[in-house]
N, C-alpha and C positions, 0 to 999 in steps of 0.2 A: 665553510659547512654552514649553510642557510636556518634560519628558526626551525623553517620544517622539518626540514631532516635530521637536525636535533631531538624533535618530537619523536619523529617516528622512530629514533633508533632508541632511544630509551623505554618506547613502548615496547620494540621487539628485546632488548636486552632485561627489563625489568623481572619477567620470570626467572631468569638465569640470577638475578641476583639477591631476590628473595629466599629463603628455605624455604623448601616445599612442604606442605601442612599435609600429612601421609595420613591416609582416614584407616584406622585399623578395625579390623570387623571380627567379633566373636559370635561364637554356634554355642546355644545354649543348650546342652546333652541334656535328655532323660529329663526335659525341660517339667513334665506332667510331676516330677519326683517333687517337686519346688512348694513350701506354702503356699504360694500363690501364684498357679502356672498359668501361663502366656502372660501376665498383665506385667509379673516382677522383670521379664525379658523386653517385653513390647515398650517398657518403661526405662527400662535402659538402654534402650537402639539396639537389641540384639539384632544381626544382619540376619542368623538363620535359627529356629527355635525345632527342635524336634521332640518327638513326640511315637512312644510305640504304642501299636493298634492288633489287635485284637479281633478275630472276625466270630462271636458267638452269638446264637440263633438271630441271625441277621441283621446283627447292632456293630458296629464300631468300636468297640472298648476299647479304653485307654488304659494299658499295666505291660507291665515286662514279660506277664507272664501268668494263668489262668488261675491261680490260686490267692494272684492279688487285685483281682476285677473287683470292683465297687460300681453298683448298678447305675447308679449318677453319673458315674466319671464315662464320657462317650466324648470321641472325638467332636462332636459336634458342639456339645456342652462347654467343654473346656477350650475348645480353641476357635470354629466356624462361628459360631455366635457370638463369641469377645470380641472376633476380629469385625463382625459385620458391626456390632454396638463399637467399636471403635471410629470407623468410620464414619458412622452416623451421627455420631455424637461429636466429629471435631477432634478426637483423641489423635492426632496425627496424621500422615495418611501409609497405612497399613500397606508396606512395600517389601516384605522381608521375604525371605527361604522357609518355607515350613516343611521341614521336612519329614516325611512321613515313613516311618520303621516297620514295616510290616512283618507280624512273627507267627502270621499263619499263611496258610497254603495260600500263593500267589495269586490264581484267575480268581479265586470265588472271591477272595478279598475284594481283589480288581474292580470285579462287576460289582458289589454292594457299593464302595468306595468313587468308582465314579458316577455311579448313579446320585449320590448323595452330594458331591463335589458341584453337581449340574446345577442343584439349587442356590448355588454362591458363586456362581458365575460373576454377579456384581461385586465380588472383593478380591476373585482370583486374578493375575497375571494372562487374560487372554491375547492371543493375538492379534493385532490391531486397535488392541486399547492401552494407554497409557495408563504407567502403576498397577498395582494391584499384588497381592501375594502370589510368589512364585511357589507351585505346589512339586515337590521334590520325592520320589518315591524308592526308599534304601530297605534293605533286610531283604525279605522273599521277592523276588521282583519275576515280570515272565521273562520269556526268554528275547532277545536281543530282538533277534525277526519279527516280534509279535508286539514292539514298541509303537508300532503306525496303527495300531489297532484300536488305539485308546486316546480320548479325546486332548488337541495339540498345545491345550494349559497343562499336561500333564507330564511333567520331565522325569528322569530319573538320574539315579548316581552311580560312576561305574567302580568297579573294586577291584583293578588287576591293576599292574603293569605291564601288562602286554598292550599294545595299540595296535591290535589286528584292520588293515584297508577297509574292512566292511563295514566297521563299526558305525551304528547309526548317528554321527554327533547331534545330529539335529534335535534328538530325543536326549542328549546327555549332558545335564548342567554342570556336573562335575564330578572327581574325582574323591573318592576316600578308602583311605586307608587305615589300617591297622599301625597305631606307633609301636608299640612293641616288637614287631615282627622286624622293625631295622634299626632298633636303641634302646637301652636297658635303663635310660637315663629317668631319675625319680624327681627330678627337676630342682634340684639343688647343686650348688655348684656349677660345672660347666659342662657341656654336652662334650663327649670324646670328640677330637677331629675328625675320626673316617667314619664316625656314624652321623656329626653333621656334614660332612661331605656327601654322604650317601641320600640323605632327608633334602638337600640341595637339589641335587642330580633327579631325588623325583620332582619337586617343585618346579622344577625348571623342565622337566618332560610334559608334567600338566599344560604349565604356561604355553608350551612352543604350540601347542592345539587350542590355545585360547581358552580355556577351563580352568574355573575356581579348584582347590583342595583343600582337603581339610584330613587332621588324620586324628581317630577316635582311640580314647583309651592312652591319651597324652597325660601328662603330669598337670597339674591344673596351681601352680603358682605365679606370684610374681615375675619371678624368676624366668621360669617356663612361657610365662606369656610374654615375655621381654625379647626373650631367642627366637619363639615362634616369630614374632612381627619384625623384627630384626630379616630373619631369611625371607620370610615373603609370603607365612602361609594365609591363604584367602581366608578360611571360616577357623579362627583358634579356638580349641577346642574348651569349654569350661562349665564346670557345675554349679560356679560361682556367679552368675550374671551381674549383680550388684556391684561386687568389686572388681570384675571383669570390666566392665565399664568403664569404672571412678577411674581404674589405672590407666587402661589403654587412653581413655580421650585424654588423661594428663602425659600422656609421653611425647607429645609435639614441644607441649615447653615445661618439663620435666627436664629432658635431656638438653643439656646450651653446654657452648665453647664462650669464645670469648676472644675479639678480635685486638683489645687494648694490651697494649704490653709495655711495658718500662723496662726500662736495664735495672739487674737486680745487684745492689749494693751487698759487697763484703766486708763484712768488719773486718779490723785490725786486732780486737782483742787487746789491745794492749794494758786497760785498766781494766778490763771486764773480769768482775769479782774481788778486784782489787781495793783493799781498805783504805780508800785514797778520799781526806775532805771532802763534803757532796756541796757542791754549790750550785747547781740544778739540777732540778727535779723536771721531767716528763713526764704525764701520767697521762697515755694515749687509751679511748673507750672506744671500743668498736660496739656500739650500742645490739644487743641481742647474739655479739659473737660467739657462737660455740665451737667446739673443735672439729663439727662437721663443716662448719660454716666457710672456715679455713682450709680445711683439706680439699673443699669445693673451688675455693678461685685459688689452691694450689696446683691443684690438676689440671685447671683450664688454663695455668697459667707455664705451663711448659714444665707442673712439677717441681717449684721452685717458687717462691715468693721471698723477699727480704725479711720477713717476720720468721720464716722458717730457718735462717742464717745461724740464729740463736741459740746460745746453748740453756743459758738458766731459766729454767721454765718450774710454773708449779702450778698447784688446783686451786680453787677457789671456791666453796660455799658459797651459795648466794640468797639464803632464806632469810626473809623479811621477820620481823618483829611480831607480825601479828598472820603472816600465813607461810605453807613452804615455799610457794611460788612467789617471788618478788616481783614487782613492776620496777619501770627505771626511777621513779623516784626515792623509793626504801633503798633501791639498790645503790644509785649514788649516792643518797644520804649515806650510807655504810663507808662508801668510800671516801668522801669527802667528813665526817665527821670523828668515823671510829665508832659509832654509834646505830644498835639497830634500830630500824622505826618501823611504823605500821607502812603499809603501801597508801600510798598517795600524799605522804607526808615528806615536805621538802623542809629540810633543816631542820625538822619538828622533831620531838622526842616522844616518847608516848606518855610522859607525864606533862605533857602539851606547853613545856618549855622550847627556847631556842636551843639551839646544837652551836656551838663553835666550829667552825668551816676551818679548810687548810690557808685558805686567803686570811681571812682573820686571823688566825693563831701565827701565818708566817708572816705576818707584819710587824710581831715583837720580835722579830730574829733581822727584821731587817730586810724581808725578802720581799721584791715586786711580783707582782701574781698575775695571771689572764688566763680565759679561755675563750678555745675556736670550738665552731661547733657546725656540722650544717643542718642542723635543726632551727626553731625559731631559737632567740637567745633566749626565751623565757620557759623553754622546755624544759621537760625535768630532770633533767641528766646534768646542762650546764647550771641549769636555776639552783641545783642543789650546794652547789660552790659559792653560791652570795646570799641567798635569800634563805627565810625562813615564814612558810607557811605550812599550815595545818593541811592543806588540799593541793595538789598541782595545779586543779582548776583553777584556783585564785589566780587567773593571769593579771590583773590588775595592782593586786597585792604586791608579785612576785616582781613586775615591771617596776615599781616602787623604790623595793629591796636594791637595785639596781645601784642606784646614786649614794645608797648608803652605804657599800662593800667599797673592801680596800682595793679592790681590783683595779690593775692598770691598764688589762686590755680586755677588750670583750668583741668577738667576731662572730657573727651569726642571721640568720635571715629574721623575718620578721615585725619591721620596724611599724606596723600597723597595732602590736600590742602594745607601743607605748601612746597610741592615737586615740584611746579608748573614752566610750561617753562624754565625748565633748572635753577630755582632760589632755593636755599636755604634759607627758610624762618624758619628755627628751630636753625639756626645759631645765628640770633638776639635773639630768645627767651634764648639762652645761656646767649649772652653778657646783657642781661637784669638783669642777675640773676635767672632765672629758670632752676632747675635741674630737665630733664625731665627722669620721673623713669620710667626703665621696667614691672613694677608691680604695684597694690593698698599695697602689705606690706611694698614695699621702704617708705612708707609715715611714716610710723615709725621711720624714722630716726632722731636722736635728732637735728642734725645741718643743716637740709634743710629748708632754710628761705622762699623760694619763689620754689612752684614744679608745673609740669605739665605731666598730662598723655594720652598718647594716646591709648585707649584702643582697637582699630584698624586702619589699612593703610584707608581702606572706611568707610562705613557706618555698624553701629551695627545691627546686626539682631535682630529680634523679641524677646521676650518670648518665643514664640512657635517653634523657628528655634533656640534656645540653651542662649539665653541670662540671662533666668532666675536668679535670685539672685545678677545680678550686681549692679542695682541701690540699691539696701540694702547696699551688700560691699561699694560701693563707698561713699555714704550719709555716714555712720559711720564710713567710715578711713577719709573722710573729715572733721566730725566733730572732732575728734581725732586730728586730724594736727592743725586745727586752734585754738583749746585750750589751743596745749601747747603755744599758743603765747603769752599767758596773757594780750590780751587786745582784746576789744571789737571787735566784727566780724559780717560781712554779709555775709552770704552763701547763693546764689541761684541754687535751682536744679529743674531740669526740667525731668521731663516724656514724651519723645515727639512721642510717637508713639500710643500713643492715639487717637493723628490726623491723624495718618497713616491709623488706622481702621476703622475711621470715613469717610476720602478720597474711601479707596478699596472698604467701604460698605460693609466690615468685620466682624462682629458682635464676631465670635471668638477672632479677634485682639483684640479690643474694650473690652472684660471682662477679656482678660488675662492680658490686659496692666493696667489696671485699677487696679486689684488685686493685681501683682507687684507694681504700685506707695503706691499702700496703704502700704505695706509692708514699704517701706521706710519710710510712713507715720508715721510709730507705731515706730518707730526708732528715728526718730525726736521727735515726740510728750514724750518720755521715756526719750528724753536728756535733753527737758523741763523741766521734773517732777525735774531732778538731778542738773540743773544749775537755781538757780534763777534767774530774768532778763531776760528770753529768751521769746520771742514774735516770734510765728509761725502763717506767714500765708499762706494760700492755696486756689489755685485760679487758674484760667486758662485764657489764653489770647485772645481766643474765644472757639466757640462752632462749632463742625464740623461734617457734618453727616445731620444736624436737626434728629438727632434721637428718636426716640419714642418707649415706649413698649406697643405693644399695649395687649398682654398676656404673661402670666407666669405660674409654678408653685412652690411657695413657698417651697411645703414639697420636691419637687424632685429636691429644688436650679435649677430650669430651669429656662429661661427666652428669651422672644423674643422680638428680635429687628429689626426698621422697617426704612428705611434711605430716608428720601426727598430730598437729595442733596448727591451730591458727592465734596460739597465746603461746604464753612465755611460759617455759619448764622450769623444773628446781634441778638442772643438771649442772655440776660442776661447770666451771669456765676455766680455761687457760690464761694464767700470765705469763707472759713472757718478760725477764728482766735482762737487761744490759746495763752494763756500765760502771762506774765506782758502787761497790756492795751488792751488786745483781745478785750475789749467790747467798745472799741473806731472805731473796725472796723464792727460794725452791721450797718443794713440800705440799703438804694438804693442810690449808687454815682456812680461816672463817673472812669474808671480805672485810669486817672490819679489822683486821691484821694489816690490811696494808696501810692506814692510815698511822695504823703503832708503830708500825715498822719505818714508816717514812719520819714522824715525829721523834722516834726515837736516834735516830740520823742528823735529823735538825738538831736537836739537843746537844749531839754529841761532838757536832764540828761548831756550832754559832752559840753566839751569845746572849741575851735580852737585851 
């Protein structure tokens, strides 16, 4: 096949290979009741805006009934004038559906309405002109046979299930039906299947004649909006235009699946929770990894992960010394030192002194130690296992501290952090005995006592942008490197970008980073089965994003994520333990207790 043919084929196939971005449209029901009529709906890209109109003393008043009429609130003042203002000011291009629900006698009201609309044809969707606001009449309407008596830019809705052959479809814009005639659903839980099927039949019937459909009096919640979007309702009814816009616009990005797959490793459980001497300790930290993140990865990965095979589970409180919600620096410092620290502090106490960390303490028990991260080596989590700085932003100082640490291995990104302000901070690493390797393969060398590997000059990319497989490979090579030392060892492994996905409110990143982390988890569990005396601890420094999973489809391996914040939260995070003494990590406890439990086991089986 020649080059031209290949290009043509790719152009043809591309739309089939890329997931379609569906446009979800909403109808701002009784929009005039909003605190800011028109503008709220318009600013949130409402596809349809509804206004009730009452003819009184020759004026088109906006109200649901005469008792609520206010003199200043007319169709012109609340809608027609603002529409023209939006166009003149260049605030978007008004091109929505204005649904005018007539509450008074149809013919008299229509006469006044048509005269008023004629003054605003510059902003209306007039035949032969591109763009403009489409006027649709609802409520009290003229007889069908009289529709053609009105200006051609005035259309009507149709409110019946019967479609006789003489319907003037050229004057009918959409089908409008009362939701509660077909369903008693309140928008919570799920639609009864029979009711759902009936609604889908109505939608299909309207679409068969090339008309949009809306249901009034419908439930107004996220669950309902999602269900109606999935069913293909053209105008989703809402009294909450801001919330509906935010939610519907996020659906394409928040409903995700994954094409990445790895085999699930099934643990042997031979020494799981057994009181045998602990000789290898592997602490895996999913930065920002809450229970919802784990659940999302699980559902997107065939409803199982390596992580979910484990039996010993605890819940960890994550508060820092000075705040309810920790950052990674204080969270990791608690894990590394057993002491609560202020946010932003790296291995630094609230009294302003350095805190001894696990690698420093374990050296006294003849442990070799290492850190692996998908972050910069100077990132807050890995740095907490070797550095002592008052603030995580002191990158130069943190880099200086690495050469002073007893670590035998470090792997991560951010080589340029060690080449700052004309100073070469890699030379001190060489002087401290580190061999800076150029690839993970070089870790197989037998004569390397201490090794460092910078996987990138800056930060590493996400899994979706090319990092796939790195954490698994770094994990297996690190375990092999430390195992060759014929000494007990401690290894910290961090998956850093689950946290990034939470901060970005990026559902796809959360799921893909979770699955990537789990692949490394499988390698560690398999290692523990082959090396008795290994204790595996898998936890998080905190939760990020306030993630919830409102809906999903297990069969399709599809999951919807919703985010409450772009920051960390104070919710407890899970801890999964496997191997020697794993049973000692169940329960609910402070993050500092992880350190304390580790040190008790070390002191029990190893002499200084």
